[in-house]
N, C-alpha and C positions, 0 to 999 in steps of 0.2 A: 463507633467512636462518638464523640460529642456532636460533631457536625451532622451526622445522620439523625441524631435525636432531635435536631431543630425541625425536621420534617413532621414531628408530632404536633407542632404548633401551626395553626392556620385553619384547619377545618372547623366550621361553625363559628368562626370569628369574623367580625368586620375587618376589612383590609387594614385599616389604621391600627386596630387593636393587635392584629397578627404581627405587624411590623414591630410594635413596641414590645410585645411578649417575646418575640424572637430575639430582639436585642437584649432584653433582660435575661432570657434563658441562655444566650451565648455567654454572658458574663457569669451566670451561675455555673455553667459547665466548666469554665476555667477554674473556678473556686472549688468545684465538687465534680471531678471528672468521672466518678462512679456513682451516679445518682441512685442506683439500685441499693446502695449501702447507706444512703442518707437517712438520718433520724430527724425527728421533729426538733431536737436541740440543735442539730447541725443547721437546719433551715433558719431557726431563730438567730443563731450566731451570724449566719450569712446575711440575713436581712438587717440585723443590727449594724453590721459592718458597712452596709451600703446606705442605710436610710434611717438610722435610729432617731434622728432629730427631724425627720420628714414623714409624718404619719401617712400622707397621701402616697408618697413613694413606697413606703413600707407595704401599704395595702395593695398597691398596684403590683409590686413584685410578688407578694404572697398570692394574689389572685392568679398571676401567671404560673406560679409553681403548682397551685391546686389544679389548674387546667392541664399543665404538663404531666403531672403524675397521674391524673385521671386518664389522659390519652395513653400513657404508658401501660396502664392496667388493661385498657381496651385492646392494646396491641400485644398483650401477653408478655411484656418485658419485665414486669414485677407484679406483686400481688397486693401491695399496700400503698396507701397515699399518706406519707408523713406530713404533707401540707394540709390534709383535710380539715383539721380543726385549728389551724393557725388563727390567732386573734385578728380582729380588725381594729387597727390603731385609732382610726378616726372616731370609732364608737367608744373610745376610752378603755379598751381592753389591754392596756399596756402591761400590767404587772402579772397577769396569770399565764403568760405565754410559755413558761417552762414547765 
């Protein structure tokens, strides 16, 4: 379930980053309880729903999702990272994200 997936977040992170990423991930898992089925479009829609007018918040959540999906690959939970090429909003990558 979603709570067990929170355990993927933490290794190799600073403690403060781990707390923020876990909080963001808990919110994501409520919105997307089956992350193994998530697509890039799903992630963009989720990020837009939480931080469309906040580029720093969008980027932070996207970074957490990239980290989460990478750890899931390492753990053998899925084979692809739909967050791998999410844009970085503070760099002005707003419109190519879909």
